[in-house]
C-alpha positions in Angstrom: 0.0 0.0 0.0 1.5 3.3 -1.0 0.8 6.5 0.9 -0.7 9.4 -1.0 1.4 12.5 -0.9 -0.4 15.4 0.7 -1.1 18.3 -1.6 0.5 20.7 0.9 3.6 20.3 3.0 2.8 19.3 6.6 4.0 22.6 8.0 1.8 24.6 5.7 -1.4 22.7 6.7 -4.1 23.8 9.1 -4.7 21.7 12.2 -7.7 20.0 10.5 -5.8 19.2 7.3 -3.0 17.8 9.4 -5.4 15.6 11.3 -6.8 14.2 8.0 -3.4 13.7 6.4 -2.0 11.8 9.4 -5.1 9.8 10.6 -3.6 6.5 9.3 -1.0 6.7 12.0 -3.6 6.8 14.7 -4.1 3.0 14.4 -2.5 1.0 17.2 -1.4 -1.9 15.1 -1.3 -1.9 11.3 0.0 -5.5 10.8 -3.6 -6.6 10.1 -3.3 -5.1 6.6 0.1 -6.7 5.9 0.2 -9.2 3.0 3.0 -11.3 1.6 5.2 -9.7 -1.0 4.5 -10.4 -4.6 7.4 -11.8 -6.7 8.3 -8.3 -8.0 8.3 -6.7 -4.6 10.2 -9.7 -3.1 13.0 -9.3 -5.8 13.1 -5.6 -5.0 13.4 -6.3 -1.3 16.2 -8.8 -1.9 18.1 -6.3 -4.0 17.8 -3.7 -1.3 19.0 -6.1 1.4 22.0 -7.4 -0.7 25.3 -6.1 0.3 27.1 -4.2 -2.4 30.6 -5.1 -3.2 33.0 -3.0 -1.2 35.2 -2.2 -4.1 34.4 -1.0 -7.6 36.9 -3.3 -9.4 36.1 -6.4 -7.3 39.5 -6.6 -5.8 39.8 -8.2 -2.4 40.1 -5.8 0.5 41.6 -6.3 3.9 41.0 -4.4 7.1 44.1 -3.3 9.1 44.7 -1.4 12.2 47.3 1.4 12.0 48.3 3.8 14.7 48.5 7.4 13.6 49.1 10.7 15.3 45.7 12.4 15.9 46.9 15.6 14.2 47.7 13.6 11.1 44.3 11.9 11.2 42.6 15.3 11.5 44.6 16.7 8.5 43.8 13.5 6.5 40.1 13.8 7.3 40.0 17.5 6.4 41.8 16.9 3.0 39.4 14.0 2.3 36.4 16.3 2.9 37.8 19.0 0.7 38.4 16.4 -2.1 35.0 14.9 -1.4 36.3 11.4 -1.1 36.4 9.0 1.9 39.4 8.9 4.2 39.9 5.3 3.1 40.1 6.4 -0.5 42.5 9.2 0.3 44.8 6.9 2.2 44.7 4.3 -0.5 45.4 6.9 -3.2 48.3 8.3 -1.2 49.8 4.9 -0.6 49.5 3.9 -4.3 51.3 7.2 -5.3 54.1 6.5 -2.8 54.5 2.9 -3.9 54.6 3.9 -7.6 57.2 6.6 -6.8 59.3 4.1 -4.9 59.1 1.5 -7.6 60.1 4.1 -10.3 63.4 4.8 -8.5 
């Protein structure tokens, strides 16, 4: 069952309009109306629940613990925010660049 969108936004409604728009939530227990999912909805639910691969290229990843100075972590976090990437991605990118430079020597 899909909810109908109110014509107005809730904060623009009068008290009476708000009562009418939210009366479905006054029921104590709505499980009586629940039905089993049809095959299309079941497939959609399973896709939503499925875990996405953690990497884009499918490469295996490993979690490690590294101790870093808190100032360094703060600087790393700030740079990642400015670049709009995750801190993990910034660290991986930096490590790849360092390894490539070391291998070139």
